[in-house]
Structures are given as C-alpha cells and as structure tokens.
N, C-alpha and C positions, 0 to 999 in steps of 0.2 A: 485522685483520678476522676475526671469528669465523666459521668455516664448519663445516658438517656434511655427512656423506655419507648418501645414501639407498640402502639395499640392497634391491633388488627380489627377493623370493623368496616362494614360496607361503605365504600366511597372515600375512606380516609387516605388510602394509598394514592388515589387519583389527585386529591387536593394537595398532598404533601410530597409528591413523588420527587421533585427536584431537590427539595430540602433533605429528603431521606438519602438521595444520591450523594449529596455533599457530606452528610453525616457519616456515610459509609466509605469515605475516601480511604480510610485505613485498610478496609477490605480490598479496595482497588489496588493498593500498594502490595498487599500480601499476595493477591492472585497474580500480579505482574511478576513479582520476584519468584513465585513458585514456578510459573511457566518458563522463566529464564533458566532457573536452576535445573528443571526437568529436561529442558532442551539440551543442555550441555553436561548433564550428569553422566559420570563414568565414560566420558570421551577423552581420548588421549590428547587431542588437539584443542578442545574447547572452542572458544570464540574464534580461533584461527580458521575454522571452517567458513566463517564469514569472509575470510580473505582468500581461501583456496578456491571456493566455488566460482566467484566472479572472475578470478584470474584465469582459471582453466577454461571457463566459458569464453572469455575474451580471446584467448589464444586460438581456440578452435574456430571461432567466428572470423578472426583475422585471416586464417589460412583458407577457410572455405569461401568466404564472401569477398575478400580482398584479393587473394592470390589466385583463386580458381575462378570465381564468378566475375572478378574484375569490377566490383561495385566501387564507385568513386566515393571519396570523403568530401566534406566541405572544403573549399579551397583554403589552403593554409593551416588546416587542422590535421594532425596525424591520425590515421585511421584507428589505431588502438585506443587513442583518447576518446574519439567520437563514440566508438563501440562501448567502451567502459562507462562512459557517462550515461548511455542509454540503459546498459545492464544494471547500473547502480540504482537508478530510480525505478526501473521496471521491477527488479527483484524486491525492492522495498514495497511497492504496491502489491505485487502478486503474493508475497508472504503475508502481508497484513490482511489482504482480502481473504486468503485461505484460512488464516487463523480466526478471523472474525466470523466467517461463515460456519466454522465448526465450534465456535466458542460455547454455545448453549448445550449442544450434545456432549461436549467434552466435560462440562460441569454439571451433568445431569444429577449426580449425587447431591450437589448443593441445592439444586432447583427443587428437588422433591423433599428436602428436609427442613429448610429454613427460609424465612422471608428476607428479601433484600431487593433493592431495585435491580431488575435483571439486566439493565443497560450496563451495569458494571462489568459484566462478562465480556462483551465485545470490545469495550474500551480497554480493558486490561490486556486483551489479545494483541494490541498494537506494540506492546513493549518488546516482544521477541524480534519483530521485524525491524524495530528502530535500532536495536543493538547491532544486528547484522548490517544495517544501513551505515552506521557510523564507521564500522570496520571497513566496509567496501569504499566509503568515501575517503578514508585514510589511504587506501590503495590508489585511488585516483590522484590524490595529492602527490604520492611518491612517484607515480608514473609521469605526472605533469612536470615534476622537478627533473626527472630523467630526460624528458624531451625539451627542457628549458622553456616551458610554456607558462608564461606569467598571466595571472588573472587580471581582469579589468574591473571597472566600476560596476559591470553587470553582476558581479558577485553579491552585491547588496540585495539583489532580488531573489537569491537562492532560498532564504527561509520561506518566502511566499510560495514558491513552487513545491517545497517540501510539505508545507501545510496543505496545499491543494491536493497533493498525492495522498496524504493521510485522509482527508475528507472524502476523496474519491473512493478509496478502499473501504472506508467506513460506510459510505452511502450504499455501495453495491453489496458489500459483505453483510450488512445488517439485514437486507432483504433476503439474501440466501440463508442467513442464520435462522430466520423465522420459518421458511418453508422446509429447511433441512430437519427441523424438529418433527414435522408431520410426515414428510416424504424423505426417507433416508437415501433414496436414489440420487438425491442432490449431491450427496457426498462423493458419488462416483462421477458426477458431472463437473464438479468444480475443477479437478486437475485437468480435465479436457479443455475447459474454457481458458485456463491459464496457459496451456500449451498453444492453443490457437491464437490467443492474444499476443503471445511472444512474437509470432511472425506477422501479425496484423499491425503491429506498432513499429515505428521507425527506430529500431534498435541496431540492426546490422546495416542499415542504410540511412541516408539523410532524406528528409522530406523534400529537399530541393529537387530530387530526381522525379518526383511526381507532381510538383507544383504547377506544371503547365498542362497536366492531363485534364480531360473534360470531367472526370469523376472526382477531382480534388475536393470539391465542396462536400461530397458524400464522405470522402476519406476523413475530413476534419470533424465529422460528427462523432468520431471516436474521441472522447475527452482525453484519452491518454496521449494522443498526438500532440495536443497543445501543451500538456504537462511535460512530456519527454523533451520536446523541442525547446520549451522554455527553460527546463532544467539544464540542458546542454548549453543553451545560450548564456545562462548565468555563469557557468563554469568556464566556457570557452570564449566568451565575448562575442563581438559582432561578426566574427568569422563563421560562427555556427548559424545555420538557417533557422529563422524563427518568424512566423507569421502571426502578428498580434490578433488577427481575426480568429485564429484557431484557439487562442487563449480565451477570448470572449465566449466562444462556443463551449469550451471546457468548463468555464466558471458557471455558465447558465445551466448546463446539464448536471453538474455536480451539486449545485445548490438546490435545484428542483428535486433531484433524486434523493438528496439527503433529507429534505423535508418530507417527502413521501415515505421514505424508509423508516424514519422516526415515527411517523404516524402509524404505519403498518405494524411496527414492532410494539409500540405502546398498546395498540388495539388487540394484539394477539398474545402478549406475554402472560396474561392471566390463564391462558389455556395450555401453557407449556407443561405443567404438571400432568394434565390429563393425557397429552400426546406422548410424553416420555414414558 
C-alpha cells in the first residue's frame, strides 16, 4: 500500500495545498459516503424521499399557482413538467448550498484534531444533493413519458447547466461556510435565504411572463434565473423560454463569485480551529 507523510511546517501547506487536496481524495470519498449514509440511516423510505418531496411540492404548486392563481405555462409545455423542471434544479442548488454552508461546522471534530485541506469538506457536501437530484430527475423522466413529451437536441446541453448549478452552489456556499464558523447566526439565516430564493426564482412561473417588464434586466442579475431557464430549456426544448443573455450574466457572476469565495476560504481556513 502506497503511503506518504505530511510534514507540517510554516508555508508548506500553502505551497502544496492542491497536491495535498489530490492526495486526500480518499478522505473526500469517505466523507461523501458518510454524509449519504447518515442522511438516510434508519429511514423507512431511504432515497425515496428524493422522489416524494419534489412530487408533493409539484402537486401543491400546480394546484396553487396553476388552478388558483392561473399562472400560465410556456406554450405547448404541460404546467407540471415546467414546475418539476424548476423544482429539480432549484432543490439541487438549495440542498448543495445549505450543505456546503454548514460543512465546516458539521465537521468541527475533524478540523480540531487533524490536518487536511479544509476544502475537502465543502466539496464532499455536494454528494447528498447530487443523489437527491438524480432521483428527482428520474421522476421528471417518468412524468415526461406520461405526458408523451419527447426531448430534443437541447438535451445535450443539460450537463452544462448541471455543472453551472454545482458551481453556483459551491461559490455562494463556500462564502457562507467561512462566516458560519465565526458567526453562528448565519446558520439561522441560510434557511431563510433558501426560502426567499424559492419564490424569487422562476420555479412556479416562466420567465416569459416578466420578459417585457422594465425591471427584467435587474431580475436576470439573479444567476439562478439563467440556470433554471437553461435547465428547463435543455429538458423541454425550444418551447421553454430561455434568454441567452441571462446565461451570460449567470456565468459571469458564478465565475467571479467562485474566484472570490475560493480566495476568501483559503485566506481564512487557517483560523477555523481558533474560531471553532
């Protein structure tokens, strides 16, 4: 069995950080599997919760927003499919964002006892949300078959929007993970931000209904708008509304935020032990 030693000395971790991150990939796998097993341990339904939650949420939203509020869908797109597409990618982002934001505090026992690149913790936190996402995506496929809705060539762009959702969750979650270590009030703020974001994003409605509003350019500053619209466009084809300009805005904001968050995390991670 191949082994290596880690020498802790001033400046060494800075010089070899990314190499140490790669060497500790087995720890990344262990933490990911641990989080998944803990999430579904002693549950009667297990991963089926990843199916039940989006299904019930979709049914409620269809009744409230389609039947009562009379919100329109994109022309030619069944309203339940439109809503479920939005719920699938939003839940993926929201769960990953929440797990990443709490990743350092949830692993405080490891942080205070052993050295390893701290970036492993937020990266491993993505695993739980990805499992739920795959289950929810399977539900979308079943519903699309029910409605006899066939995908088009737009489906080839789906991995790009999934990756963009992951990077967005990582960029924003990494920032909150740092300040959550110092200020535990952030743990109370995160669920509130997720709840507000659910209604601020085009999940129960299509962006088509606000495309002609004077404040549409401000609306698209929310990077999740371009991600959700693009995700639905990939699944539902050209019938789903999608403005490429919103994607450009989303990519720019996510890339800039990711760079700043990585810098902030790397700058503060050496103080985690003191703050914890």
